[in-house]
C-alpha angles and dihedrals in degrees: 000000000000090000093056094056107095128175126226111311119242107234095177091109090050092051090049091054092048092048093243098113112118117236113243092019127232127286114298094015114134112251112208114223139163115294119247110264123241115262106268093004123131115274093245094059116090122213111268122245116247108284095011142093125263112267125202114253092234091062098028089113126203120348120270117279123249118274113283094028121112112270118254118238110236116232119251119265114282094020119124112205119229115256114262113257115259111250113251116252113257113269109264118244110272118247109225091205097046094096093047093048091048090052092050091048090050092051092048091048091050091050100043096030130255116286093022120117113257122229110269093016107137092195090073092062113099108231091194095058112109114245113237125197110246095220093130092051092047092048092048091049092049092047092049090048093050092047093050090046091052091048091049092048092050093047090047092052092048091049093049092048092050093047090052090049092052092047090051090052091053091049091048089056091050095049091045090055091048093049091051090053091049090047091059091054092046090054090055091052090048091054091050093049092055088073092050115081106225096210110028117172123237091262097060126073119232119247099257091178089064089050090054089050089056090056090057092059110094095217110165131181113265118248100259094173094059101031101041110022096041095049128107109227093181097129102016119125110255091234091052092052090051091048091050092055093044092048094049091045093051095045090049089050091047092054090053093045093051093049092049094044094051093047097045095043094051090050094047096042097109094043092051092048092052092049095050094046091050092053092048090062094043117074117226113246121203116225135209143179133236125192123228116206096172093102128057090255113053113234134200124220130199114232137178116244108230100182136011121252112294140176122256087250105056090207092065127070102172101069120128117276090243089064096048121102136194131213121223142159132214098214139029109274092007127138113276119245131198134223138165121269095221130029139067114000093243091053101048139069116228116213115220118231106231113248135179091253090053092050093048092048094045095043100048089192116135088210087073090075094051091048094048090048089053090053091048093052092047092051092049092052092049091051092050091049090052092055092046092051092051094050099037102072096046091045095052091048092050093048093049091050092051096041092052093059113115119246120254127233112257134173 
């Protein structure tokens, strides 16, 4: 039992073999050194161990082991021990990504070829190559960019212009068709107006049948918003554009005038008929003025002309105007008087030119206003028709010319 009890093992020799022994040792470690020589012995002879023979220092071998370690057997005389093997370097720490990086490098080498520089590999850049300033390359790139930009801009402008031209052609066709439809309606109105006398006198009844015929014509205002304001006039002739706007404005006005004329005339029909029939039975009397200078303030007096100017000799008609005289009277049923036509103001009678104001004041019939309004509306319609007729032919010709243009190729 006592033999099995062993103290702590000395692993110094094991560490030395593995190359892990620290040089210099720790505190308290035995440091082998040369043995003290015998007194008077040669310098190459080491001091013998207790109980042994002296051994030369050259073959003394490794130093003695620490106490408690097994004793080393010295080599025989003349034997040189083999050098101890150098301890292997500790295994480097393993890289967990080494295998993956090696696989990627192998794939890149297989794709780009062995020995060729890989993309992004800085080792392939020659550090010795002189660096040149790429001004020529930059200038060439800028010039090419400007040239391509100019070419693109020119092509874009040409394409936009041609697209506008083609759109204008389509709009010209649309407006031409609309104007032709309006023209057919205008012709119907023109035929109806031929039966309406534009300036009837107050002794002739209007043609109310022609007014009713106007009401049967479905003449509507053209769609100015769609036809005019949503139209591309890019390549229209300026005169054609002006004619389009004038024509649409006049036809719109005509539609309003017709609707108003038909409505107002039908409402005022009885009033107009009474006024005209009353004037037919009443003869028209011309009026004149004479001047009275008998008082300090000259006065004028309204008179009725009884006879037109005549010569002193009734059988003659070619006498001078200074010799002609005119008969008048100052009251209804009064005795006629006679004065010269030309001369001093106090000696002559001045005929009055009939006016609308005079007729209205002398008539005193409220039907006069309805009749005169009828004449005014008729004259306005005739004037509008005249403008439409003047514009229509030139406009249709201009639209046909523009609408018949072929379309251009555009991107």
